[in-house]
N, C-alpha and C positions, 0 to 999 in steps of 0.2 A: 405697195409703197408709192408707185408712180401715180396711182389714182388719188391717194391721200394728198400727195404734193400738189397735184393739179387742183384738187378741191380747195386746199388751203390757199393757194395763189389766187383762185377765183374769189374766195371770200375776202382775202386781204385787199384785192383790187376794188371790192365793193365798199369796204369799211375804212381803209386808211385815208382815201380822199376826204371822207367826212371829218376825220380827225384833223387833217391838214387845213380844212376850212376853219376850224376852231383855232388852230395855231395861227393862221393868217389874221384872224380877228384880234387875237392877243397881240400880235406883232404890230398891226395897224394902230392899236391903242398906244403901244409903247413909243412909236414914232410920231404920235399925236396927229395922225390923219383921221382918227375917230376920237370923240370925247363923250362925256356922259350924256349930254343933250342929244347928240346924233345917234348914239347907241339906243337911247330910250325911244326915239322916234322910229328907228329901224325895227325894234321889237314890236311897237304898236302897229307899224305897217305890215309886218309879217303876220301878226295875230289877226288883224282886222281885214286884210286883203289877200295876202299871198297864200297862207295856209288854207283858208276857205276855197280859194281858186284851185289849189292843188287837189283837194278832196273832191270838189265838183268835177274837175277834169277826169279823175280816175273813175268816179262812180257813174257819171252821166253817160259815159260811152260803153259801159259794161252791159252785156246782154244777160240780165239776171233770169229772165223767164225761161230761156232755152236750157240753162245749165243749173237751175235751182235744185239744191240738195238740202232738204229740211234737216236730215240727220247731221250733216256736216255743220250747218249753220248753228244748230242747237248745241252741238258739241263745243264749238268755239265760244259760244255765248256762256255756257255753263262753266267751262274751264276758266274763262275770264272772271266770272263771278267768284269762283273759289279762289283764284289767284288774288283778287282784291281783298278778300277776307283774310287770306294768309298774310298779305302785306300789311293790312290793318293791325293784325295781332302782333306782328314783329315791330311795328311802329310804336307800340305801347312800351317797348323796352328802351326807346330813344328818349333821353332825359329832356331834351329841348322840345317842349310841347309845341312851340311856334313852328318847328320844322317838321312836325309829324305829317302834315298834309303833303309836303314835298317828298318825304320819305315814302309815303304810300304810293303817290303818283309815279315816282321814279322807279319803284320796285315792280309795279305791275304793267306799266305802259311801254309797249314795244314800238319799233319803227315799222308798224304793220303797213301803213299807207305809203311811206317813203321808200322802204326797202322791199316790202312784200311783193308788189307787182313787178319790180325790176328783177328780183331774184328769180321768181317763178317763170317769168317771161324769158329770161336768159337761158334757163335750163330746158323748158318745154316748148318755147315758141309762142305760147299764149298764157294769159294770166287770169282766166275766168275764175279758177278756184281761189286765187288770191283776192279777187274782188269779192267773192262770197265770204271769205274769211274777214275781210274788212267790214262787211255788213254785220257779221256776228260779233265784232269786237270794237271797232272804232267809235260808233255812237255811244256804246257803254263806257269806253275809255274816257271820252270827253265829258259825258254827263256826271260820272263819278268824280272825275278830276275837279269839275266846277264845284261840286258839293263839298268835297273834302277841303279844297283850297279856300272856299268861302267860309266854312265853319272854323277852320284853324286860323285863318286871317282874322276873323272876328274875335277869337280867343286871344290872339296876340295883341290886338289893339284895345282890348277891354270892352268891346261892344257886345261881348257875350252876356253881359249883365242886362242887356235889353230883354224884353219878353220874347218867348219862343216864337210867337206869331210873327214878330218883326224879322227875326232871323230866318224863319222859314220863307217869308215873302221875299227877302233879299236873295236867298239861295235860288228860289224858283225863277226869279227875275233874271239872275245870272245864267241859269240854264237856258231859258227861252231866248235870251238875247245874245248868247254866245255865238260869235261869228263862225267858229269852226263847226259847231253843231248845225247852224243854219246852212253852211256849205254842204254838209253831209245829207241833210234832209232834202234840200233842193236837188242835189245830184241824184239821189235815189229816185225821187219823184220824176225827174227828167228822164231817167232810164226806163222806169216802169211804164210811164205814159208814152214812151217812144217819140218824144218831141224831137224833131230834126234840128241839127245844129248847122247853121250857115258857116261857111268857111271863115268868114270874118270873125264870128264869135269864137269858134273853136281855136283859131290861131291866137286870138287875143287872150283867151283864157289860158292856153298852153304857155304863152310868154310869161304870164303872171305865175302860173303853177311851177314852171321850171326855175323861177327865181326863189321860190319859197325855201327850199332846203339850204342852198348856199348862203342866202342872206341871213336866215335865222341862225345858222351856225357861226357866221362871222360876228353877228351881234352877241351870241353867247360867248365867244372867245374874247371879244372886246370888253364884255362885262366882268370877265373873270379876274378876281383879285387874289393873289397868293396869300396876302395877310388874312383875308377873310376865310380862306380855305383851311387854315391851320386848325387842327382839331376835328376836321370833318372826315379824316381818313378811315377811322373805324366804321362810321355809319356808311361811308361810300363803299367800303369793302363788303359790308353786310348786304347792301342793296345789290351789288354786283353778283354776289353768291346766290342770293334769292332769285335774281333775274335770269342768270345764265346757267345755274347749276340745279337749284332746287326745283324750279318749275319744269325744266326739261326732264329731270330725273323722275318727277312725279307723273307727268302727263303724256310724255312721248310713248312710254309703254302702254298707257291706257288707249292712246290713239291707235296704236298698232292692234291692240286687242279688239277695238271697235271695227277693224277692217280697213282703215284708211291707208292708202298706199300712194306712191308716186307724187303727182302734183298736189294732192290734198295733204299728204304727209309733210311735204316741203313747206306748204303754206302754214301748217300747224307749227312746224319748227321755227319759222320766222316769227309767228305769233308769240311763241314761248321764249326763244333764245336769241332774238336780235337785240341790238343795243337799245337802251332807253332813248326815245326819240327827242330830238332837239326842240320839238314843239312843246315838250314839258316845261322847258325853261321859259319859253315865250309866254306860255299860259301862266306860270307861276309869277313871273314878273308883272304881268298885266292884271293879276288878281291880288296884289298887295304883299307878295312875298319877296324876300331878298334874292332867292334863287341860287345861292352859293352851293348848297348841298345838291341841288338838281344839276347844276353845271358840272360839278365833280363827278356825279354819277353818269352823266352823258359821256363825259370824256373817258372814264375808266371802262364802262361797258362797251363803248365803241372800240377801244383798244383790244379788249378781250373777246368780243363776240365772234370774231372770225374763227377762233379756235373751237 
């Protein structure tokens, strides 16, 4: 019982501050320290600068060559693919077609980069397996998110009537030019090629990366509108159950059957059962979606994920 209590307190200490950052953003909006224009610029700044810097910071300093585990990376990749398919199938039950892209992204996408390294490092003193988990999941997270958000945004604004070639070109362009994907690719290349990082560069990038989570969460809270959230509770609860219960129930026993233990198993648990990442909201807003369903999902999964 004592171990359970300590683990719960540890998890709450990691997740409740995230929720409080969203509450702070909501409060700042209510007292008019933030407005629509400022919040929009914060979202753009987080999307184009801070989140890419965070991912570059995490990946460029990881030593992938010395700890590479093909079986583990492939497991994370395949489970992510299956999770995306499951989220896609459940999204077909959601009546609002314009929100299906948000539903899919919020259901499968975890706080792998933001919480993964911190969790595993706090428990084991190093986070190499969390970095490998990020390699197997985060690029796929973002590429699929760009595709589903592009396609569903096109459907919502009527541009789906354009020929398929135009839609395909638009989607490919969004993937190639997505700042978060670029941050991942550059970070991984930097690590594999073992390019040295001067102190000035590493400190500058760490300053930007450390701002990514709190600033994006404050922007999320500031953007949240109670009146827009009405009617989103059933979909939000569905996303939370898929994210925190279904995926863990399906894939954690499978991970154990494959022989993953200790640091690898914790990394897989973060991949499956951590909260929907706040960067989902930032990406949804920057790709033409309202983001209300995403914001609700981030809040509820954050509150519940510690348990």
